[in-house]
C-alpha positions as protocol buffer text, in pm:
chain_id: "A"
residue {
  index: 1
  type: MET
  ca { x: -5 y: -16 z: -37 }
}
residue {
  index: 2
  type: LEU
  ca { x: 111 y: 380 z: -86 }
}
residue {
  index: 3
  type: VAL
  ca { x: 112 y: 595 z: 206 }
}
residue {
  index: 4
  type: ILE
  ca { x: 183 y: 959 z: 56 }
}
residue {
  index: 5
  type: GLY
  ca { x: 299 y: 1284 z: 198 }
}
residue {
  index: 6
  type: LYS
  ca { x: 519 y: 1386 z: 497 }
}
residue {
  index: 7
  type: ASN
  ca { x: 239 y: 1426 z: 796 }
}
residue {
  index: 8
  type: PRO
  ca { x: 65 y: 1033 z: 700 }
}
residue {
  index: 9
  type: ILE
  ca { x: 498 y: 910 z: 698 }
}
residue {
  index: 10
  type: LEU
  ca { x: 599 y: 1097 z: 957 }
}
residue {
  index: 11
  type: GLU
  ca { x: 306 y: 1008 z: 1169 }
}
residue {
  index: 12
  type: ALA
  ca { x: 347 y: 610 z: 1048 }
}
residue {
  index: 13
  type: LEU
  ca { x: 739 y: 604 z: 1109 }
}
residue {
  index: 14
  type: ARG
  ca { x: 676 y: 689 z: 1483 }
}
residue {
  index: 15
  type: THR
  ca { x: 387 y: 424 z: 1551 }
}
residue {
  index: 16
  type: ASN
  ca { x: 417 y: 145 z: 1289 }
}
residue {
  index: 17
  type: PRO
  ca { x: 747 y: 200 z: 1175 }
}
residue {
  index: 18
  type: LYS
  ca { x: 744 y: -159 z: 1117 }
}
residue {
  index: 19
  type: ASP
  ca { x: 539 y: -244 z: 860 }
}
residue {
  index: 20
  type: ILE
  ca { x: 692 y: 45 z: 580 }
}
residue {
  index: 21
  type: ASN
  ca { x: 887 y: -135 z: 363 }
}
residue {
  index: 22
  type: LYS
  ca { x: 1081 y: 156 z: 186 }
}
residue {
  index: 23
  type: ILE
  ca { x: 1060 y: 536 z: 134 }
}
residue {
  index: 24
  type: LEU
  ca { x: 1076 y: 670 z: -185 }
}
residue {
  index: 25
  type: LEU
  ca { x: 1196 y: 1154 z: -162 }
}
residue {
  index: 26
  type: LEU
  ca { x: 1193 y: 1379 z: -454 }
}
residue {
  index: 27
  type: LYS
  ca { x: 1513 y: 1506 z: -486 }
}
residue {
  index: 28
  type: ASN
  ca { x: 1648 y: 1858 z: -402 }
}
residue {
  index: 29
  type: MET
  ca { x: 1336 y: 1917 z: -175 }
}
residue {
  index: 30
  type: LYS
  ca { x: 1394 y: 2134 z: 78 }
}
residue {
  index: 31
  type: PRO
  ca { x: 1579 y: 2040 z: 373 }
}
residue {
  index: 32
  type: GLU
  ca { x: 1264 y: 2133 z: 561 }
}
residue {
  index: 33
  type: PRO
  ca { x: 1211 y: 2008 z: 951 }
}
residue {
  index: 34
  type: ARG
  ca { x: 965 y: 1743 z: 834 }
}
residue {
  index: 35
  type: LEU
  ca { x: 1207 y: 1585 z: 616 }
}
residue {
  index: 36
  type: LYS
  ca { x: 1482 y: 1582 z: 829 }
}
residue {
  index: 37
  type: GLU
  ca { x: 1274 y: 1327 z: 1052 }
}
residue {
  index: 38
  type: ILE
  ca { x: 1151 y: 1157 z: 812 }
}
residue {
  index: 39
  type: ILE
  ca { x: 1521 y: 1033 z: 729 }
}
residue {
  index: 40
  type: SER
  ca { x: 1625 y: 1065 z: 1069 }
}
residue {
  index: 41
  type: LEU
  ca { x: 1316 y: 813 z: 1203 }
}
residue {
  index: 42
  type: SER
  ca { x: 1482 y: 601 z: 846 }
}
residue {
  index: 43
  type: GLN
  ca { x: 1785 y: 547 z: 964 }
}
residue {
  index: 44
  type: ASP
  ca { x: 1689 y: 439 z: 1365 }
}
residue {
  index: 45
  type: ASN
  ca { x: 1466 y: 229 z: 1207 }
}
residue {
  index: 46
  type: GLY
  ca { x: 1685 y: 17 z: 928 }
}
residue {
  index: 47
  type: ILE
  ca { x: 1417 y: 130 z: 631 }
}
residue {
  index: 48
  type: LYS
  ca { x: 1569 y: 203 z: 285 }
}
residue {
  index: 49
  type: PHE
  ca { x: 1487 y: 469 z: 212 }
}
residue {
  index: 50
  type: GLN
  ca { x: 1597 y: 735 z: -149 }
}
residue {
  index: 51
  type: PHE
  ca { x: 1656 y: 1037 z: -355 }
}
residue {
  index: 52
  type: LEU
  ca { x: 1528 y: 998 z: -690 }
}
residue {
  index: 53
  type: HIS
  ca { x: 1539 y: 1222 z: -976 }
}
residue {
  index: 54
  type: LYS
  ca { x: 1119 y: 1352 z: -1060 }
}
residue {
  index: 55
  type: PRO
  ca { x: 1136 y: 1172 z: -1372 }
}
residue {
  index: 56
  type: ASP
  ca { x: 1186 y: 813 z: -1159 }
}
residue {
  index: 57
  type: PHE
  ca { x: 974 y: 931 z: -890 }
}
residue {
  index: 58
  type: ILE
  ca { x: 677 y: 1006 z: -1062 }
}
residue {
  index: 59
  type: LYS
  ca { x: 709 y: 651 z: -1201 }
}
residue {
  index: 60
  type: TYR
  ca { x: 561 y: 568 z: -863 }
}
residue {
  index: 61
  type: PHE
  ca { x: 225 y: 689 z: -882 }
}
residue {
  index: 62
  type: GLN
  ca { x: -132 y: 594 z: -1119 }
}
residue {
  index: 63
  type: ASN
  ca { x: -231 y: 939 z: -1343 }
}
residue {
  index: 64
  type: LYS
  ca { x: -453 y: 994 z: -1027 }
}
residue {
  index: 65
  type: ASP
  ca { x: -199 y: 1016 z: -794 }
}
residue {
  index: 66
  type: LYS
  ca { x: 74 y: 1204 z: -975 }
}
residue {
  index: 67
  type: THR
  ca { x: -2 y: 1590 z: -777 }
}
residue {
  index: 68
  type: GLU
  ca { x: -18 y: 1404 z: -494 }
}
residue {
  index: 69
  type: GLY
  ca { x: 220 y: 1261 z: -505 }
}
residue {
  index: 70
  type: ILE
  ca { x: 485 y: 1476 z: -681 }
}
residue {
  index: 71
  type: SER
  ca { x: 426 y: 1801 z: -469 }
}
residue {
  index: 72
  type: GLN
  ca { x: 483 y: 1616 z: -129 }
}
residue {
  index: 73
  type: GLY
  ca { x: 804 y: 1441 z: -234 }
}
residue {
  index: 74
  type: VAL
  ca { x: 743 y: 1149 z: 32 }
}
residue {
  index: 75
  type: VAL
  ca { x: 643 y: 807 z: -70 }
}
residue {
  index: 76
  type: GLY
  ca { x: 600 y: 517 z: 169 }
}
residue {
  index: 77
  type: PHE
  ca { x: 526 y: 202 z: 87 }
}
residue {
  index: 78
  type: MET
  ca { x: 404 y: 2 z: 375 }
}
residue {
  index: 79
  type: LYS
  ca { x: 213 y: -377 z: 390 }
}
residue {
  index: 80
  type: ASP
  ca { x: -198 y: -361 z: 360 }
}
residue {
  index: 81
  type: TYR
  ca { x: -398 y: -169 z: 652 }
}
residue {
  index: 82
  type: GLU
  ca { x: -473 y: -404 z: 918 }
}
residue {
  index: 83
  type: TYR
  ca { x: -881 y: -382 z: 1039 }
}
residue {
  index: 84
  type: LYS
  ca { x: -983 y: -495 z: 1404 }
}
residue {
  index: 85
  type: SER
  ca { x: -1216 y: -727 z: 1491 }
}
residue {
  index: 86
  type: LEU
  ca { x: -1571 y: -623 z: 1592 }
}
residue {
  index: 87
  type: ARG
  ca { x: -1557 y: -820 z: 1918 }
}
residue {
  index: 88
  type: ASP
  ca { x: -1177 y: -722 z: 1962 }
}
residue {
  index: 89
  type: MET
  ca { x: -1264 y: -355 z: 1946 }
}
residue {
  index: 90
  type: VAL
  ca { x: -1583 y: -380 z: 2167 }
}
residue {
  index: 91
  type: LYS
  ca { x: -1360 y: -621 z: 2451 }
}
residue {
  index: 92
  type: ASP
  ca { x: -1096 y: -337 z: 2416 }
}
residue {
  index: 93
  type: LEU
  ca { x: -1377 y: -114 z: 2544 }
}
residue {
  index: 94
  type: GLU
  ca { x: -1453 y: -331 z: 2866 }
}
residue {
  index: 95
  type: PRO
  ca { x: -1300 y: -72 z: 3075 }
}
residue {
  index: 96
  type: VAL
  ca { x: -1367 y: 259 z: 2962 }
}
residue {
  index: 97
  type: LYS
  ca { x: -1683 y: 431 z: 3100 }
}
residue {
  index: 98
  type: THR
  ca { x: -1880 y: 575 z: 2842 }
}
residue {
  index: 99
  type: PRO
  ca { x: -1709 y: 458 z: 2489 }
}
residue {
  index: 100
  type: LEU
  ca { x: -1752 y: 620 z: 2166 }
}
residue {
  index: 101
  type: ILE
  ca { x: -1791 y: 410 z: 1778 }
}
residue {
  index: 102
  type: LEU
  ca { x: -1828 y: 545 z: 1475 }
}
residue {
  index: 103
  type: LEU
  ca { x: -1994 y: 336 z: 1240 }
}
residue {
  index: 104
  type: LEU
  ca { x: -2019 y: 506 z: 876 }
}
residue {
  index: 105
  type: ASP
  ca { x: -2314 y: 365 z: 665 }
}
residue {
  index: 106
  type: GLU
  ca { x: -2169 y: 330 z: 321 }
}
residue {
  index: 107
  type: ILE
  ca { x: -1980 y: 639 z: 289 }
}
residue {
  index: 108
  type: THR
  ca { x: -1731 y: 625 z: 23 }
}
residue {
  index: 109
  type: ASP
  ca { x: -1524 y: 900 z: -73 }
}
residue {
  index: 110
  type: PRO
  ca { x: -1184 y: 842 z: 109 }
}
residue {
  index: 111
  type: HIS
  ca { x: -1206 y: 1221 z: 181 }
}
residue {
  index: 112
  type: ASN
  ca { x: -1453 y: 1181 z: 431 }
}
residue {
  index: 113
  type: LEU
  ca { x: -1325 y: 873 z: 574 }
}
residue {
  index: 114
  type: GLY
  ca { x: -1042 y: 1029 z: 607 }
}
residue {
  index: 115
  type: SER
  ca { x: -1198 y: 1334 z: 702 }
}
residue {
  index: 116
  type: ILE
  ca { x: -1408 y: 1172 z: 982 }
}
residue {
  index: 117
  type: ALA
  ca { x: -1133 y: 964 z: 1158 }
}
residue {
  index: 118
  type: ARG
  ca { x: -912 y: 1245 z: 1198 }
}
residue {
  index: 119
  type: SER
  ca { x: -1233 y: 1428 z: 1381 }
}
residue {
  index: 120
  type: ALA
  ca { x: -1252 y: 1104 z: 1600 }
}
residue {
  index: 121
  type: VAL
  ca { x: -902 y: 1153 z: 1664 }
}
residue {
  index: 122
  type: CYS
  ca { x: -899 y: 1502 z: 1800 }
}
residue {
  index: 123
  type: LEU
  ca { x: -1229 y: 1487 z: 1986 }
}
residue {
  index: 124
  type: GLY
  ca { x: -1183 y: 1133 z: 2155 }
}
residue {
  index: 125
  type: ALA
  ca { x: -1395 y: 858 z: 2033 }
}
residue {
  index: 126
  type: ASP
  ca { x: -1292 y: 509 z: 2079 }
}
residue {
  index: 127
  type: GLY
  ca { x: -1342 y: 264 z: 1764 }
}
residue {
  index: 128
  type: ILE
  ca { x: -1497 y: 338 z: 1379 }
}
residue {
  index: 129
  type: ILE
  ca { x: -1646 y: 38 z: 1154 }
}
residue {
  index: 130
  type: ILE
  ca { x: -1723 y: 46 z: 829 }
}
residue {
  index: 131
  type: PRO
  ca { x: -1862 y: -203 z: 597 }
}
residue {
  index: 132
  type: ARG
  ca { x: -1638 y: -471 z: 359 }
}
residue {
  index: 133
  type: HIS
  ca { x: -1872 y: -319 z: 63 }
}
residue {
  index: 134
  type: ASN
  ca { x: -1964 y: -26 z: -38 }
}
residue {
  index: 135
  type: SER
  ca { x: -1738 y: 128 z: 154 }
}
residue {
  index: 136
  type: ALA
  ca { x: -1416 y: 340 z: 143 }
}
residue {
  index: 137
  type: GLU
  ca { x: -1192 y: 195 z: 266 }
}
residue {
  index: 138
  type: VAL
  ca { x: -850 y: 249 z: 426 }
}
residue {
  index: 139
  type: ASN
  ca { x: -620 y: 372 z: 89 }
}
residue {
  index: 140
  type: HIS
  ca { x: -379 y: 633 z: 74 }
}
residue {
  index: 141
  type: THR
  ca { x: -583 y: 899 z: 48 }
}
residue {
  index: 142
  type: VAL
  ca { x: -745 y: 833 z: 341 }
}
residue {
  index: 143
  type: ILE
  ca { x: -392 y: 828 z: 542 }
}
residue {
  index: 144
  type: LYS
  ca { x: -340 y: 1130 z: 364 }
}
residue {
  index: 145
  type: THR
  ca { x: -663 y: 1338 z: 480 }
}
residue {
  index: 146
  type: SER
  ca { x: -659 y: 1213 z: 819 }
}
residue {
  index: 147
  type: SER
  ca { x: -318 y: 1279 z: 882 }
}
residue {
  index: 148
  type: GLY
  ca { x: -204 y: 987 z: 1002 }
}
residue {
  index: 149
  type: ALA
  ca { x: -464 y: 999 z: 1204 }
}
residue {
  index: 150
  type: VAL
  ca { x: -516 y: 645 z: 1134 }
}
residue {
  index: 151
  type: ASN
  ca { x: -291 y: 482 z: 1376 }
}
residue {
  index: 152
  type: TYR
  ca { x: -419 y: 610 z: 1632 }
}
residue {
  index: 153
  type: ILE
  ca { x: -815 y: 470 z: 1656 }
}
residue {
  index: 154
  type: PRO
  ca { x: -900 y: 103 z: 1586 }
}
residue {
  index: 155
  type: ILE
  ca { x: -1096 y: 58 z: 1239 }
}
residue {
  index: 156
  type: ALA
  ca { x: -1330 y: -210 z: 1177 }
}
residue {
  index: 157
  type: MET
  ca { x: -1480 y: -369 z: 876 }
}
residue {
  index: 158
  type: GLU
  ca { x: -1772 y: -638 z: 906 }
}
residue {
  index: 159
  type: THR
  ca { x: -1953 y: -758 z: 641 }
}
residue {
  index: 160
  type: ASN
  ca { x: -2338 y: -707 z: 793 }
}
residue {
  index: 161
  type: LEU
  ca { x: -2370 y: -332 z: 967 }
}
residue {
  index: 162
  type: SER
  ca { x: -2743 y: -451 z: 1057 }
}
residue {
  index: 163
  type: ASN
  ca { x: -2551 y: -715 z: 1241 }
}
residue {
  index: 164
  type: SER
  ca { x: -2271 y: -527 z: 1382 }
}
residue {
  index: 165
  type: ILE
  ca { x: -2592 y: -276 z: 1498 }
}
residue {
  index: 166
  type: ARG
  ca { x: -2717 y: -541 z: 1715 }
}
residue {
  index: 167
  type: TYR
  ca { x: -2356 y: -696 z: 1855 }
}
residue {
  index: 168
  type: LEU
  ca { x: -2261 y: -270 z: 2054 }
}
residue {
  index: 169
  type: LYS
  ca { x: -2664 y: -297 z: 2137 }
}
residue {
  index: 170
  type: ASP
  ca { x: -2618 y: -688 z: 2331 }
}
residue {
  index: 171
  type: ASN
  ca { x: -2293 y: -512 z: 2445 }
}
residue {
  index: 172
  type: GLY
  ca { x: -2491 y: -215 z: 2600 }
}
residue {
  index: 173
  type: TYR
  ca { x: -2454 y: 42 z: 2349 }
}
residue {
  index: 174
  type: PHE
  ca { x: -2728 y: 262 z: 2299 }
}
residue {
  index: 175
  type: ILE
  ca { x: -2703 y: 322 z: 1883 }
}
residue {
  index: 176
  type: THR
  ca { x: -2770 y: 618 z: 1748 }
}
residue {
  index: 177
  type: GLY
  ca { x: -2851 y: 746 z: 1371 }
}
residue {
  index: 178
  type: ALA
  ca { x: -2770 y: 1065 z: 1225 }
}
residue {
  index: 179
  type: ASP
  ca { x: -3070 y: 1227 z: 1094 }
}
residue {
  index: 180
  type: SER
  ca { x: -3109 y: 1557 z: 962 }
}
residue {
  index: 181
  type: LYS
  ca { x: -3589 y: 1550 z: 983 }
}
residue {
  index: 182
  type: ALA
  ca { x: -3515 y: 1390 z: 1341 }
}
residue {
  index: 183
  type: GLU
  ca { x: -3672 y: 1516 z: 1641 }
}
residue {
  index: 184
  type: LYS
  ca { x: -3455 y: 1559 z: 1857 }
}
residue {
  index: 185
  type: ASN
  ca { x: -3142 y: 1777 z: 1842 }
}
residue {
  index: 186
  type: SER
  ca { x: -2755 y: 1734 z: 1954 }
}
residue {
  index: 187
  type: PHE
  ca { x: -2817 y: 1984 z: 2221 }
}
residue {
  index: 188
  type: GLU
  ca { x: -3125 y: 1760 z: 2400 }
}
residue {
  index: 189
  type: MET
  ca { x: -2945 y: 1499 z: 2388 }
}
residue {
  index: 190
  type: ASP
  ca { x: -2751 y: 1252 z: 2656 }
}
residue {
  index: 191
  type: PHE
  ca { x: -2502 y: 1138 z: 2511 }
}
residue {
  index: 192
  type: ASN
  ca { x: -2353 y: 1043 z: 2833 }
}
residue {
  index: 193
  type: LEU
  ca { x: -2351 y: 612 z: 2781 }
}
residue {
  index: 194
  type: LYS
  ca { x: -2206 y: 382 z: 2568 }
}
residue {
  index: 195
  type: THR
  ca { x: -2310 y: 507 z: 2243 }
}
residue {
  index: 196
  type: GLY
  ca { x: -2240 y: 429 z: 1876 }
}
residue {
  index: 197
  type: LEU
  ca { x: -2348 y: 694 z: 1553 }
}
residue {
  index: 198
  type: VAL
  ca { x: -2406 y: 608 z: 1290 }
}
residue {
  index: 199
  type: ILE
  ca { x: -2335 y: 890 z: 993 }
}
residue {
  index: 200
  type: GLY
  ca { x: -2505 y: 840 z: 720 }
}
residue {
  index: 201
  type: SER
  ca { x: -2361 y: 779 z: 282 }
}
residue {
  index: 202
  type: GLU
  ca { x: -2252 y: 1131 z: 118 }
}
residue {
  index: 203
  type: GLY
  ca { x: -2551 y: 1076 z: -75 }
}
residue {
  index: 204
  type: SER
  ca { x: -2877 y: 945 z: 89 }
}
residue {
  index: 205
  type: GLY
  ca { x: -2800 y: 930 z: 404 }
}
residue {
  index: 206
  type: MET
  ca { x: -2893 y: 603 z: 595 }
}
residue {
  index: 207
  type: ARG
  ca { x: -3016 y: 316 z: 472 }
}
residue {
  index: 208
  type: LYS
  ca { x: -3368 y: 231 z: 583 }
}
residue {
  index: 209
  type: SER
  ca { x: -3240 y: -55 z: 744 }
}
residue {
  index: 210
  type: ILE
  ca { x: -2968 y: 102 z: 946 }
}
residue {
  index: 211
  type: ARG
  ca { x: -3154 y: 359 z: 1024 }
}
residue {
  index: 212
  type: ASP
  ca { x: -3487 y: 52 z: 1190 }
}
residue {
  index: 213
  type: ASN
  ca { x: -3221 y: -54 z: 1419 }
}
residue {
  index: 214
  type: CYS
  ca { x: -3125 y: 266 z: 1567 }
}
residue {
  index: 215
  type: ASP
  ca { x: -3277 y: 335 z: 1940 }
}
residue {
  index: 216
  type: ARG
  ca { x: -3258 y: 721 z: 1857 }
}
residue {
  index: 217
  type: LEU
  ca { x: -3234 y: 982 z: 1544 }
}
residue {
  index: 218
  type: VAL
  ca { x: -3021 y: 1340 z: 1605 }
}
residue {
  index: 219
  type: ARG
  ca { x: -3003 y: 1578 z: 1387 }
}
residue {
  index: 220
  type: ILE
  ca { x: -2779 y: 1900 z: 1422 }
}
residue {
  index: 221
  type: PRO
  ca { x: -2944 y: 2196 z: 1518 }
}
residue {
  index: 222
  type: MET
  ca { x: -2915 y: 2522 z: 1215 }
}
residue {
  index: 223
  type: ALA
  ca { x: -2878 y: 2870 z: 1153 }
}
residue {
  index: 224
  type: GLY
  ca { x: -2878 y: 2930 z: 783 }
}
residue {
  index: 225
  type: ARG
  ca { x: -3046 y: 2857 z: 471 }
}
residue {
  index: 226
  type: PHE
  ca { x: -2934 y: 2490 z: 387 }
}
residue {
  index: 227
  type: ASP
  ca { x: -3078 y: 2168 z: 655 }
}
residue {
  index: 228
  type: SER
  ca { x: -2715 y: 1951 z: 653 }
}
residue {
  index: 229
  type: LEU
  ca { x: -2358 y: 1940 z: 624 }
}
residue {
  index: 230
  type: ASN
  ca { x: -2139 y: 1757 z: 414 }
}
residue {
  index: 231
  type: ALA
  ca { x: -2092 y: 1370 z: 636 }
}
residue {
  index: 232
  type: SER
  ca { x: -1780 y: 1471 z: 726 }
}
residue {
  index: 233
  type: VAL
  ca { x: -1901 y: 1812 z: 868 }
}
residue {
  index: 234
  type: SER
  ca { x: -2185 y: 1564 z: 1026 }
}
residue {
  index: 235
  type: ALA
  ca { x: -2000 y: 1386 z: 1202 }
}
residue {
  index: 236
  type: ALA
  ca { x: -1705 y: 1599 z: 1338 }
}
residue {
  index: 237
  type: VAL
  ca { x: -2009 y: 1790 z: 1511 }
}
residue {
  index: 238
  type: LEU
  ca { x: -2192 y: 1577 z: 1642 }
}
residue {
  index: 239
  type: ILE
  ca { x: -1895 y: 1401 z: 1797 }
}
residue {
  index: 240
  type: TYR
  ca { x: -1756 y: 1688 z: 1985 }
}
residue {
  index: 241
  type: GLU
  ca { x: -2097 y: 1740 z: 2112 }
}
residue {
  index: 242
  type: ILE
  ca { x: -2068 y: 1396 z: 2306 }
}
residue {
  index: 243
  type: PHE
  ca { x: -1711 y: 1506 z: 2370 }
}
residue {
  index: 244
  type: ARG
  ca { x: -1789 y: 1820 z: 2524 }
}
residue {
  index: 245
  type: GLN
  ca { x: -2077 y: 1609 z: 2749 }
}
residue {
  index: 246
  type: LYS
  ca { x: -1857 y: 1433 z: 2859 }
}
residue {
  index: 247
  type: ASN
  ca { x: -1599 y: 1668 z: 2984 }
}
residue {
  index: 248
  type: LYS
  ca { x: -1828 y: 1932 z: 3083 }
}
residue {
  index: 249
  type: LYS
  ca { x: -1730 y: 1997 z: 3476 }
}
């Protein structure tokens, strides 16, 4: 798997250096602090790195990735992302009083998945579940968009999201679905409990089968003419409200 960009590669070097096989760097880049740290950490961990001229460097990218890759000037080769099983995730979170697990219902844009992962880490969420089909998966774009945040939160890829919801319920989680038509808004809802938060797809929101399995629905209060937000922004707003309630003195 390719990992593109200085920040994602730095996070990988700091957290999972054994997963990195090789790092390529664009020759004649300005030797700024992040680049120096990448080289230093690579040397410390015995990771091969190589400087290449631009014509050789761009050969490692598909056409759609070239702009992103060349502008950063750094690419790493890593083993594929290792997903956590839902069972292990729930077990690991047993000591946490009020854990928050995000369930992403067919979020297909990897940039949205990366943004949600970054918000989740910044605001104290404990895990993410994505479906195996019709969903973005963790790839170099997700890692880059999240600035490496995927290294700090477990992500489970499950075949059936409805089954995942039932499993969470059996383990004491209350499932809250984000729905712009919900009666209650996020200011009116108590999140000081074990929560599974469902974020629907970018275009059509939650599927009916998923919505019907939620214990409750919540909307984000709006002040303007629009009645909905981008999926990743909606997730960030709701995660922040949950974080605020948990940390309220």
